[in-house]
N, C-alpha and C positions, 0 to 999 in steps of 0.2 A: 187841695194838693197834699197838705200835711197828713190828712187821714189816710190817703192812698199810700203815702210813703211809710207811715206807721204800720199799715196792713202788710205791705210787701216786705218791709225790713223791720220786723219787731225787735226791740231790744229789751232784755230782761235786766232787772236790777241785780247788782252784785252784792252778795251777802257774805262773801268770804273774808279772810283777814285782809284788811285794807293796807295796801302799799301801792305806790304808783305803778310798780312793775306788775303786780297781780291784776290791777285794774286794766292795764294795757293788754295783758295777755288774755284776760277775760273777753275784751272787745275783739281781739284777734280770733279767739276760739268761737265766739258767736258768728263772726263773719265766715269762718271756715265752715261751720255747720250749715249756714245759709247757702253757701256755694255748693256744698255737697248735695243738699236737697235739690237745688236746681239741676245739677248734673244728673242725679238719679232720675229726676222727672223727665229730662230730655232723653235719656237712654231708654227708660221705660216706654216713652211715647214714640220711640223709633226715630227720633230726630238726630241722634248721634249713635255711633257704634259702641259696643261694649268696650272695645279696645281704646277708643278715644276717651270714654268715661273713665276707664282705669288710669290712663296716662294723666288726665286732668286731675283726678283725685290724688294720684301719687305726687304730682307737682305741688298741689295745695298742702299735702301732708309735709313735704320737705320744707315748704315755706313756714308752716306752723312750728316745726321742730327748730328751725333757725331762729324764729321769733322767741321761742322758749329759751333757747341757749343764750341769745343776746340779752334777754331780760334777766337771766340768772334764776329762772324759776326752777325750784327743786334742788338748787345747789346750796350747800351749807356755807354761810359766810365765814371767812377766815377768822379765827379767834384772835383776841387782842394780844395774847402771848406770842402768836406767830408773827404778828405785825411788828412787835417791839423787839424781836430777836435780831441780833446783828448779822 
């Protein structure tokens, strides 16, 4: 069962700058990519319409953007001077 799970849902090792936020976002990004692949395959195979695929992908993109924002990815942390200012 583990082999099947690894085949269907492969995970790649994270090589970027390690922070818990970056690691969590990387996991979210890999899940996003996997779901996009499934949606594209379903649309290509005629199982869902192009409009449904577009809407599903748009929803996943919004979720990924929310994740990025909540984790603070790409934002510069406040400097210590700004934190100590009255």
